[in-house]
ROLO-396696 format. One record per residue (C-alpha): residue in three letters; x, y, z. Coordinates in steps of 0.1 Angstrom, whole numbers, padded with zeros to 4 digits, always signed. Layout:
alaXYZ;...
END
This chain:
met-0095+0145+0113;gln-0067+0139+0087;leu-0042+0110+0082;arg-0012+0129+0071;his+0016+0103+0069;leu+0014+0065+0067;ser+0043+0041+0071;leu+0041+0004+0067;thr+0069-0023+0070;asn+0062-0058+0063;phe+0024-0056+0063;arg+0007-0078+0039;asn+0023-0072+0005;phe+0039-0039+0015;ala+0076-0046+0023;arg+0080-0009+0028;leu+0057+0021+0023;glu+0062+0057+0032;thr+0035+0082+0019;asp+0020+0115+0027;leu-0018+0119+0022;ser-0037+0151+0015;ala-0071+0162+0029;gly-0103+0156+0009;pro-0109+0127-0015;thr-0080+0105-0027;leu-0087+0079-0054;ile-0063+0049-0054;val-0064+0031-0088;gly-0049-0003-0095;ala-0055-0038-0108;asn-0067-0065-0085;ala-0041-0080-0060;gln-0019-0049-0060;gly-0025-0038-0026;lys-0055-0015-0027;thr-0075-0035+0000;ser-0044-0040+0021;leu-0037-0003+0022;leu-0072+0005+0035;glu-0070-0026+0059;ala-0038-0011+0073;ile-0055+0024+0079;gly-0084+0006+0096;tyr-0061-0015+0117;leu-0044+0016+0131;ala-0078+0028+0142;thr-0090-0004+0160;ala-0060-0029+0162;thr-0084-0054+0145;ser-0087-0066+0109;val-0119-0071+0091;his-0103-0097+0068;thr-0086-0121+0094;asn-0089-0131+0131;ser-0052-0140+0132;asp-0028-0110+0134;arg+0001-0133+0122;gln-0014-0133+0088;leu-0009-0096+0086;ile+0029-0101+0084;asn+0044-0102+0050;phe+0048-0138+0041;leu+0085-0133+0030;ala+0092-0116+0065;leu+0078-0147+0081;asn+0109-0166+0070;glu+0132-0141+0088;pro+0146-0150+0122;ala+0125-0123+0140;pro+0093-0117+0119;phe+0076-0085+0125;ala+0053-0059+0109;arg+0051-0022+0119;leu+0024+0003+0111;ser+0027+0039+0119;ala+0007+0071+0112;glu+0006+0108+0119;val-0029+0121+0124;ala-0041+0157+0126;arg-0068+0157+0153;gly-0083+0190+0162;asp-0052+0211+0171;arg-0030+0182+0179;leu-0008+0159+0159;gln-0011+0123+0170;arg+0015+0098+0163;ile+0003+0061+0163;glu+0025+0030+0161;ile+0015-0007+0162;arg+0041-0034+0161;leu+0034-0070+0155;ile+0062-0092+0166;ala+0062-0129+0160;asn+0082-0151+0184;ser+0089-0188+0175;ser+0102-0215+0197;gly+0102-0250+0183;glu+0067-0258+0174;glu+0053-0231+0197;ser+0047-0196+0182;arg+0030-0165+0195;leu+0025-0129+0185;gln+0033-0099+0206;lys+0013-0067+0198;glu+0025-0033+0210;val+0005-0001+0207;leu+0022+0033+0212;leu+0006+0068+0210;asn+0030+0096+0207;gly+0058+0073+0216;val+0043+0059+0249;arg+0030+0023+0251;arg-0008+0023+0257;arg-0036-0002+0258;thr-0052-0011+0224;ala-0084+0004+0240;asp-0066+0038+0239;leu-0065+0038+0201;ser-0098+0059+0202;ala-0077+0090+0210;gly-0058+0085+0178;leu-0073+0077+0145;asn-0111+0071+0138;ala-0120+0056+0105;val-0152+0040+0089;leu-0145+0013+0063;phe-0170+0007+0033;gln-0164-0026+0016;pro-0184-0052-0005;his-0179-0076+0024;asp-0201-0054+0046;leu-0232-0073+0036;val-0221-0100+0060;val-0232-0077+0088;ile-0267-0079+0075;glu-0268-0114+0062;gly-0243-0132+0084;ala-0242-0147+0119;pro-0249-0126+0149;ser-0214-0123+0158;glu-0209-0101+0126;arg-0234-0076+0138;arg-0219-0077+0173;arg-0186-0070+0159;tyr-0199-0041+0138;leu-0213-0024+0169;asp-0184-0031+0192;asn-0160-0016+0167;ala-0180+0015+0163;ile-0184+0020+0201;ser-0148+0013+0208;gln-0136+0040+0185;ala-0155+0066+0206;asp-0151+0051+0240;ser-0119+0037+0253;glu-0134+0023+0285;tyr-0159+0004+0265;ala-0131-0012+0245;ala-0112-0021+0277;ser-0144-0035+0293;his-0151-0055+0261;his-0115-0070+0263;glu-0118-0079+0299;tyr-0152-0094+0294;thr-0139-0117+0267;arg-0112-0129+0292;val-0138-0135+0319;val-0159-0156+0295;thr-0129-0177+0286;gln-0120-0183+0322;arg-0156-0191+0332;asn-0160-0215+0303;ala-0129-0233+0314;leu-0143-0237+0350;leu-0177-0248+0336;arg-0159-0276+0316;gln-0139-0286+0347;met-0169-0288+0367;gln-0185-0313+0343;glu-0159-0338+0357;thr-0155-0327+0393;arg-0189-0314+0401;arg-0172-0289+0424;gly-0163-0253+0421;asp-0195-0236+0429;glu-0178-0207+0450;gln-0154-0201+0422;leu-0182-0200+0397;asp-0200-0174+0419;phe-0170-0152+0417;trp-0169-0154+0378;asp-0207-0149+0377;glu-0203-0115+0395;gln-0175-0105+0372;leu-0194-0114+0340;ala-0225-0096+0352;asp-0207-0065+0361;leu-0188-0063+0328;gly-0217-0076+0307;ala-0242-0051+0321;thr-0217-0022+0311;leu-0216-0035+0276;met-0252-0041+0272;arg-0262-0007+0285;ala-0237+0009+0262;arg-0248-0011+0232;thr-0285-0004+0236;leu-0279+0034+0240;ala-0254+0036+0210;leu-0278+0015+0188;ala-0308+0037+0196;glu-0286+0067+0186;ile-0274+0051+0154;glu-0309+0041+0144;arg-0321+0077+0148;leu-0293+0088+0123;ala-0296+0057+0100;ala-0334+0057+0096;pro-0337+0090+0077;leu-0308+0081+0055;phe-0323+0047+0046;ser-0356+0065+0039;thr-0339+0090+0016;leu-0320+0062-0001;thr-0352+0042-0007;arg-0371+0073-0017;ser-0393+0072+0014;arg-0406+0037+0004;glu-0390+0017+0034;ala-0384+0024+0071;leu-0353+0010+0089;ser-0354-0002+0124;leu-0326-0016+0146;glu-0333-0038+0176;tyr-0311-0051+0203;val-0321-0085+0216;pro-0304-0099+0247;ser-0299-0135+0252;leu-0317-0137+0285;ala-0348-0158+0277;gly-0332-0191+0282;pro-0304-0214+0269;pro-0300-0213+0231;pro-0312-0243+0212;glu-0286-0262+0191;gly-0279-0242+0160;gly-0298-0212+0171;gln-0305-0186+0197;leu-0338-0179+0216;asp-0349-0142+0214;leu-0362-0122+0243;pro-0398-0112+0235;leu-0393-0074+0238;ala-0406-0046+0218;pro-0380-0027+0197;his-0357-0007+0220;ala-0373-0020+0252;pro-0338-0029+0266;ala-0326+0007+0260;ala-0349+0017+0289;arg-0331-0006+0313;ser-0305+0006+0338;arg-0271-0011+0341;ser-0283-0025+0374;ala-0313-0040+0358;phe-0290-0057+0331;arg-0266-0070+0358;asp-0294-0085+0378;ala-0310-0102+0348;leu-0276-0117+0339;leu-0271-0130+0373;asp-0306-0144+0375;ala-0302-0161+0342;met-0269-0177+0351;arg-0281-0189+0385;arg-0313-0204+0370;gln-0295-0222+0341;arg-0263-0232+0360;pro-0269-0269+0355;glu-0275-0264+0318;glu-0243-0244+0314;ile-0223-0270+0333;ala-0237-0297+0311;arg-0228-0278+0280;gly-0195-0263+0292;met-0202-0229+0281;thr-0215-0194+0291;leu-0250-0192+0275;phe-0259-0156+0285;gly-0243-0122+0281;pro-0231-0097+0254;his-0213-0124+0235;arg-0246-0143+0228;asp-0267-0112+0220;glu-0284-0103+0186;leu-0287-0071+0167;arg-0318-0072+0144;val-0320-0050+0112;thr-0355-0047+0098;ser-0371-0029+0069;asn-0409-0022+0072;gly-0409-0048+0099;leu-0392-0076+0080;asp-0359-0090+0092;leu-0335-0082+0063;arg-0312-0112+0073;thr-0340-0135+0063;tyr-0361-0116+0038;gly-0339-0088+0025;ser-0329-0086-0012;arg-0293-0079-0021;gly-0303-0044-0031;gln-0322-0037+0002;asn-0293-0051+0022;arg-0268-0029+0004;thr-0288+0001+0010;ala-0293-0007+0046;met-0256-0012+0051;leu-0248+0020+0034;ala-0272+0039+0057;leu-0255+0021+0088;lys-0221+0030+0077;leu-0230+0067+0070;ala-0248+0067+0103;glu-0217+0053+0121;ala-0196+0081+0106;ala-0222+0107+0119;trp-0224+0090+0152;leu-0186+0091+0156;arg-0185+0128+0148;gln-0212+0136+0174;his-0193+0116+0201;thr-0157+0126+0193;gly-0160+0161+0177;glu-0140+0148+0148;thr-0151+0136+0113;pro-0137+0100+0109;val-0116+0091+0078;leu-0138+0074+0052;leu-0123+0043+0036;leu-0142+0031+0005;asp-0128-0002-0009;glu-0142-0012-0043;val-0177-0004-0032;leu-0189+0018-0061;ala-0193-0011-0086;glu-0218-0026-0061;leu-0241+0003-0061;asp-0265+0018-0087;pro-0257+0052-0102;gln-0280+0070-0076;arg-0264+0052-0046;arg-0230+0058-0060;glu-0236+0095-0063;asp-0250+0096-0027;leu-0218+0081-0014;leu-0195+0102-0033;thr-0214+0132-0020;gln-0204+0120+0015;ala-0168+0115+0004;phe-0166+0151-0008;ala-0182+0163+0026;ala-0156+0142+0048;asp-0123+0159+0059;gln-0105+0129+0042;ala-0118+0100+0022;leu-0097+0073+0006;leu-0114+0053-0023;thr-0101+0024-0043;ser-0111+0013-0077;ala-0099-0009-0105;asp-0121+0012-0129;leu-0118+0048-0133;ser-0152+0049-0153;met-0170+0042-0120;leu-0163+0079-0112;ser-0175+0110-0129;pro-0150+0133-0146;ala-0161+0160-0121;phe-0150+0137-0092;gln-0118+0128-0108;his-0110+0164-0113;arg-0114+0172-0076;ala-0098+0143-0061;ala-0060+0134-0058;ile-0055+0103-0080;trp-0028+0078-0071;ser-0018+0045-0087;ile-0008+0013-0069;glu+0011-0017-0085;gly+0029-0045-0067;gly+0026-0027-0032;arg+0040+0005-0046;leu+0020+0037-0043;arg+0027+0068-0064;pro+0007+0099-0078;ala-0009+0090-0112;ser+0006+0107-0142;
END
């Protein structure tokens, strides 16, 4: 897979960008705040229609463009995928009316409007960044997002189911809050329970299978990176044991990967049973307490939870293994090697880990690396890579 052409209009600090990109490694050099991170963010956005840096798509529109009567941003790319050339376009259009404002997102593949979920047929990309440590050290939502984004790039139906599941949870939560006042609506809640259980079981089954596969890829990588001193394990922990306590979440006491043996129907039945048993609690709290939106992904080394006990070095190594495994997993499931995006991560790694990562960059069909300091890269790497400079949102080949 190769990203051949990138076009940006009013995206972040890029008022306008048109550039061709070559296969193999490309190094983008520039000082801080010149657009390096935004460039890789744009490429990642074309793959998933989500940003790792903001939950508000409106923030992606260039701040000067927001002052125009019809603010918009446009991202487009040409991607060589197998023997096909895919054209991807995403438009973000901000509409304002008085104090009300909303954003319209349009996704087009080869000129035809499609679902966001269908982007999996266009560009696949794996982003490495210093902020990745939040996946290991942050809230459960960060680990869920990591896994959901990976699966969605390989499976458009998973992405569509995830979008619909989010809508169902929102509707069900609204009904639960309404029932706090009226004490009526059991029949309506039965309907939303069925919807949530159907969609939730699909997501939970797909997650457990994908996580088991990613672990099989990540564990040997982690062992190699730690010189066989540590063993990595990934565990999916459903939220079916009971209502979470304030400030936390109860774990289902299962052995690692026990959920992977469950069928979709078993997950569905377990979700329905949990919601029915705890209906009074859910009504009292006005929220859905069970389902994929509450589940956990635990990352351990030699049996110790890295979120609680991992050092920064251990967690960086674990995250590097997970990202490399994600790239290999996407290649297995799509038949294409994803584009690797490495945003200022080399300075975070020791020389050996840096060399390991650069080896992967050479092996990829295409890799884009950003750095403010060329000394992070060996002369041999610089000689083999295309080198571009970026300043003030302007990208050009380095002299």
